[in-house]
Structures are given as C-alpha cells and as structure tokens.
C-alpha positions as CSV (number, residue, x, y, z in Angstrom):
1,M,58.3,100.9,117.5
2,A,58.8,97.1,117.0
3,A,58.6,97.5,113.3
4,R,61.2,100.3,113.3
5,L,63.5,98.3,115.5
6,K,63.1,95.3,113.2
7,A,64.1,97.5,110.2
8,V,67.1,99.1,112.0
9,L,68.5,95.9,113.6
10,P,69.9,94.3,110.4
11,Y,71.8,97.6,109.5
12,A,73.1,97.9,113.0
13,L,74.4,94.3,112.8
14,L,76.0,94.9,109.5
15,I,77.7,98.1,110.8
16,L,79.0,96.1,113.8
17,L,80.4,93.3,111.6
18,S,82.0,95.8,109.2
19,I,83.8,97.4,112.1
20,V,85.1,94.0,113.2
21,F,86.3,93.2,109.8
22,L,87.8,96.6,109.1
23,F,89.7,96.8,112.4
24,P,92.7,94.7,111.3
25,F,93.2,97.0,108.2
26,L,92.8,100.1,110.5
27,W,95.5,98.7,112.8
28,L,97.7,98.0,109.8
29,V,97.4,101.6,108.6
30,M,97.8,103.2,112.0
31,T,100.8,101.0,112.8
32,S,102.4,102.2,109.5
33,L,102.2,105.8,110.8
34,K,103.8,105.2,114.2
35,T,107.4,105.4,115.5
36,P,109.2,102.1,116.5
37,E,108.9,103.1,120.2
38,E,105.2,103.7,119.9
39,I,104.6,100.4,118.2
40,L,106.2,98.5,121.1
41,K,104.5,100.6,123.8
42,F,102.2,98.8,126.3
43,P,99.3,99.1,126.6
44,P,99.1,99.6,122.8
45,T,97.3,102.6,121.3
46,I,95.3,102.6,118.0
47,F,96.1,106.1,116.7
48,P,99.7,107.4,116.5
49,E,100.7,110.4,118.7
50,K,102.5,111.9,115.7
51,V,101.9,110.8,112.2
52,Q,105.1,109.5,110.6
53,W,104.5,109.8,106.8
54,S,108.3,109.2,106.3
55,N,107.7,105.5,107.0
56,Y,106.3,105.1,103.6
57,Q,109.2,106.7,101.8
58,A,111.6,104.6,103.9
59,A,109.7,101.4,103.1
60,V,109.8,102.1,99.4
61,E,113.5,102.8,99.5
62,A,114.3,99.8,101.6
63,I,113.5,97.4,98.7
64,P,113.1,97.8,95.0
65,F,109.4,98.3,95.6
66,T,108.6,99.8,92.2
67,K,110.4,96.9,90.4
68,Y,108.5,94.3,92.4
69,M,105.1,96.0,91.7
70,M,105.9,96.2,87.9
71,N,106.8,92.5,87.9
72,T,103.5,91.7,89.7
73,F,101.4,93.8,87.4
74,L,103.0,92.2,84.3
75,I,102.1,88.7,85.6
76,C,98.6,89.9,86.5
77,I,98.0,91.4,83.0
78,L,99.2,88.3,81.2
79,N,97.0,86.1,83.3
80,I,94.0,88.3,82.7
81,I,94.6,88.2,78.9
82,G,95.1,84.5,79.0
83,Q,91.9,83.8,80.9
84,L,89.8,86.1,78.8
85,L,91.0,84.4,75.6
86,S,90.7,80.8,76.7
87,A,88.1,80.3,79.4
88,P,85.1,81.8,77.5
89,L,86.0,79.9,74.4
90,V,86.1,76.6,76.2
91,A,82.9,77.4,78.1
92,Y,81.1,78.2,74.9
93,S,82.2,75.0,73.3
94,I,81.1,72.9,76.2
95,S,77.8,74.6,76.8
96,R,76.5,75.5,73.4
97,I,78.0,73.4,70.7
98,P,76.7,69.8,70.6
99,W,79.8,67.5,70.1
100,K,80.4,64.0,71.3
101,G,82.2,63.7,74.6
102,R,81.7,67.3,75.8
103,K,80.1,66.1,79.0
104,I,83.0,63.8,79.8
105,I,85.5,66.7,79.1
106,F,83.5,69.0,81.4
107,T,83.5,66.3,84.1
108,I,87.3,66.1,83.8
109,V,87.6,69.9,84.0
110,V,85.5,70.0,87.1
111,A,87.4,67.1,88.6
112,T,90.7,69.0,88.3
113,M,89.3,71.6,90.7
114,I,89.3,68.9,93.4
115,L,93.1,68.3,93.2
116,P,95.0,70.3,95.9
117,A,97.7,72.6,94.6
118,Q,100.3,70.8,96.7
119,V,99.7,67.6,94.7
120,Q,100.6,69.4,91.5
121,M,103.7,71.3,92.6
122,I,106.3,68.6,92.1
123,P,105.1,67.4,88.6
124,Q,104.7,70.9,87.4
125,Y,108.1,71.9,88.6
126,I,109.7,68.9,86.9
127,I,107.9,69.8,83.6
128,F,109.0,73.5,83.7
129,T,112.5,72.5,84.7
130,N,112.8,70.3,81.6
131,L,111.4,73.1,79.5
132,G,114.0,75.5,80.9
133,W,111.3,77.9,82.2
134,V,112.5,78.1,85.8
135,N,113.4,81.7,86.8
136,T,111.0,83.0,84.2
137,I,107.4,84.2,84.4
138,G,106.4,81.4,82.0
139,P,105.2,78.9,84.8
140,L,103.2,81.7,86.4
141,T,101.3,82.7,83.2
142,I,101.2,79.9,80.7
143,G,98.4,78.1,82.5
144,A,96.0,81.1,82.1
145,F,96.1,80.6,78.3
146,F,94.6,77.1,78.7
147,G,91.7,78.3,80.9
148,A,91.3,77.9,84.6
149,P,88.8,75.1,85.5
150,F,87.0,77.4,87.9
151,F,86.5,80.1,85.3
152,I,85.4,77.6,82.7
153,F,82.8,76.3,85.1
154,L,81.7,79.8,86.0
155,L,81.2,80.9,82.4
156,R,79.6,77.6,81.4
157,Q,77.0,77.9,84.1
158,F,76.4,81.5,82.9
159,L,76.0,80.4,79.3
160,L,73.5,77.7,80.2
161,G,71.0,80.5,81.1
162,V,71.4,82.2,77.7
163,P,68.5,81.1,75.4
164,M,69.6,78.8,72.5
165,E,67.1,80.7,70.3
166,L,69.7,83.5,70.0
167,S,72.2,81.2,68.4
168,E,69.6,79.4,66.3
169,A,68.3,82.7,64.9
170,A,71.9,83.7,64.0
171,K,72.5,80.4,62.3
172,I,69.4,80.9,60.2
173,D,70.8,84.2,59.0
174,G,74.0,82.3,58.0
175,A,76.3,83.2,60.9
176,S,79.1,80.7,61.8
177,E,79.8,79.5,65.3
178,L,82.8,81.9,65.5
179,R,80.7,84.8,64.4
180,I,77.9,83.9,66.9
181,Y,80.5,83.7,69.7
182,A,82.1,87.0,68.8
183,R,79.0,89.1,68.0
184,I,76.3,87.6,70.3
185,I,77.8,85.6,73.1
186,L,80.8,87.8,74.1
187,P,78.7,91.0,74.6
188,I,76.3,89.0,76.8
189,L,79.2,87.7,78.8
190,K,80.6,91.1,79.7
191,P,79.6,91.0,83.4
192,A,80.9,87.5,83.8
193,L,84.1,88.3,81.9
194,A,84.7,91.3,84.2
195,T,84.3,88.9,87.2
196,V,86.9,86.5,85.6
197,A,89.3,89.4,85.1
198,L,88.9,90.6,88.7
199,F,89.4,87.2,90.2
200,S,92.3,86.5,87.9
201,F,94.0,89.8,89.0
202,V,93.4,89.1,92.7
203,W,94.7,85.5,92.6
204,S,97.8,86.6,90.6
205,Y,98.4,89.6,92.8
206,V,98.4,87.8,96.1
207,D,100.1,84.6,94.8
208,F,103.2,83.9,96.9
209,M,104.0,80.2,96.4
210,G,104.3,80.3,92.6
211,P,106.8,83.2,92.5
212,L,108.7,81.8,95.5
213,I,109.2,78.4,93.7
214,Y,110.0,79.6,90.1
215,L,111.6,83.0,90.5
216,N,115.2,82.7,91.7
217,D,116.5,86.1,90.6
218,S,115.5,88.8,93.0
219,A,115.1,91.2,90.1
220,K,112.2,89.2,88.9
221,W,110.4,88.8,92.3
222,T,106.8,89.9,92.8
223,I,105.7,92.1,95.6
224,T,104.6,89.2,97.8
225,V,108.1,87.6,97.7
226,G,109.7,91.0,98.1
227,L,107.8,91.7,101.3
228,Q,108.7,88.3,102.6
229,S,112.4,89.1,101.9
230,F,111.9,92.5,103.5
231,Q,110.5,90.9,106.7
232,Q,113.5,88.5,106.9
233,D,116.0,91.4,106.4
234,H,114.2,94.0,108.5
235,G,112.0,92.0,110.8
236,A,112.2,94.4,113.7
237,Q,111.3,97.4,111.6
238,W,107.5,97.0,111.9
239,E,106.6,100.5,110.8
240,K,108.3,100.0,107.4
241,L,106.8,96.5,107.0
242,M,103.3,97.9,107.8
243,A,103.8,100.8,105.4
244,A,104.8,98.5,102.6
245,S,101.9,96.2,103.3
246,T,99.5,99.2,103.2
247,I,100.8,100.2,99.8
248,M,100.4,96.7,98.6
249,A,96.8,96.6,99.7
250,V,95.8,99.8,97.8
251,P,95.3,98.1,94.4
252,M,93.1,95.5,96.1
253,I,91.0,98.2,97.7
254,L,90.6,100.0,94.4
255,I,89.6,96.8,92.7
256,Y,86.9,96.2,95.3
257,F,85.4,99.7,95.0
258,F,85.5,99.9,91.2
259,G,84.8,96.3,90.5
260,Q,82.0,95.4,92.9
261,K,79.3,96.5,90.5
262,Y,80.5,93.8,88.0
263,F,80.2,91.2,90.6
264,M,76.6,92.3,91.2
265,K,75.9,92.4,87.4
266,S,77.3,88.9,86.9
267,G,74.8,87.5,89.4
268,S,71.8,89.5,88.0
269,A,72.5,89.7,84.3
270,L,70.4,86.6,83.6
271,T,67.2,88.0,85.2
272,G,66.1,89.6,81.9
273,F,66.2,86.3,80.0
274,K,63.0,84.5,79.4
C-alpha cells in the first residue's frame, strides 16, 4: 500500500499543479464566451450560462486583427531565419575552430547577456533613428542576423559535446571547414536548431516593447501592440478583449504541443556520443 501511494503521489501532485497553472487560461477562454452582464456578475461563475461565439467575430472585426497577425508572423519568420543563419555559424567558430582570441570573444558575447534591455534602449533608438529605420521592421529583425548571445551560448555548449574526431576524420578526407559545418555539424545540430527556432518565435511573437517603440504607423503594428490599443479603445468590453487574447494564444499552444519533442531531443541528443 505504501509503495503504491509513493508511486501515485508524484502524479497526483503534478495533476494538482497543472490545474493551478491551467486555471488562468481556462478563465480567459470562459470569459471570452460570456455576455458583458455575466462577466460583471457577483459572485463570478467559471462557465458561461450561454456560450457567446459571436464574441470572437466581434473581436476580430473591432481591430484589423488579420493585418496585425500577418505583421507579427513576418517579424517572427525573419527573426527565425536570421538566428538560424548566424547563431550556429558563430557557435561553430567559437567552439570548434582554434583561432586566437576566441575565448575573449566568447566572454564578451556572454557578458552582453548581463546587460538589461532597458540600458540598450536609448542607444539603439538613436542608432536606428540616424539610419532612418524608425517605423520599419528593421530594428525588430536586424539583430537576429548577427546572432543572439543566448543562442550562441546554447549552441556552443551543445557543440562542445560533439567529438572532435568527427571533424578530424572529415579533414583527413579533404573536407573544408565550411563543408564540415554544412554536412556534419548542421545535421547533428537539428534538435538544438529547432529549439533556437522555437525560442526565437516565442520571443518575437510576445514582444511588446520593441514594436511599441519603433512602429508608429498603426498599419505596421504587431498583435501585442494592437491588443494594447484595443484595450485602450474598448477597455470595458472584456468579452472582446478576452476573445482576442484567446486567439492570440492559439499559436503559442500549437508551438508547445508540436515543439515539445524538440526541447526534449535537444537535451538528450548528446547521450549517444562517446
């Protein structure tokens, strides 16, 4: 009996914690399906008396929702492409090519992760203003093509676990560094690259401060800024705001369900190396 209880207890605890963490999202979805009167009713109820699917249509029509989503996805895709092109190349150079000063460069890269984003805002804004890039997606995407320090660090640590014998054997066969990188290293990096792409998408998708600072034209807004504007214009219409927020959360949920296996692979992919 004690052994069975010991085996069941962790699962019961996990189920309880999952309910606690899922409750805010459940409240969001249920609120999006209520009438305005039911939302303000006291004591509050979790489930709506009559489901109001029309709230979703009204929310989409209240703002140019599709336009905001397309702007957001464009920025996300460009950031993913930029990170996948730059971060693994820098990580490969730092971790597997012996050149003078690479440890210093890596230290500087890691040190930049310590700087708060607030410290960088004003200098970056001045730079992009002088370049004439304000009110464009340039400031929101150009940094990805130079590699994010976190992704460089992540991929570098991953590559340190890859045996150097693989590269040395390829060099003996006459392969260049670029060929080794493209034909040997990149296939091994697939789980880690998937993790980079997922993180890049999530960070770009939920970014609010960047689009708020650099995008002045409402036609170029992302969904986060669009929802903030919706809240300011329709603050009392909670059912529409919750409906719009629920739609916004759908891509994140899909990313979680379809991408979780890559997070697991990136942590276990090195277990087969000797």
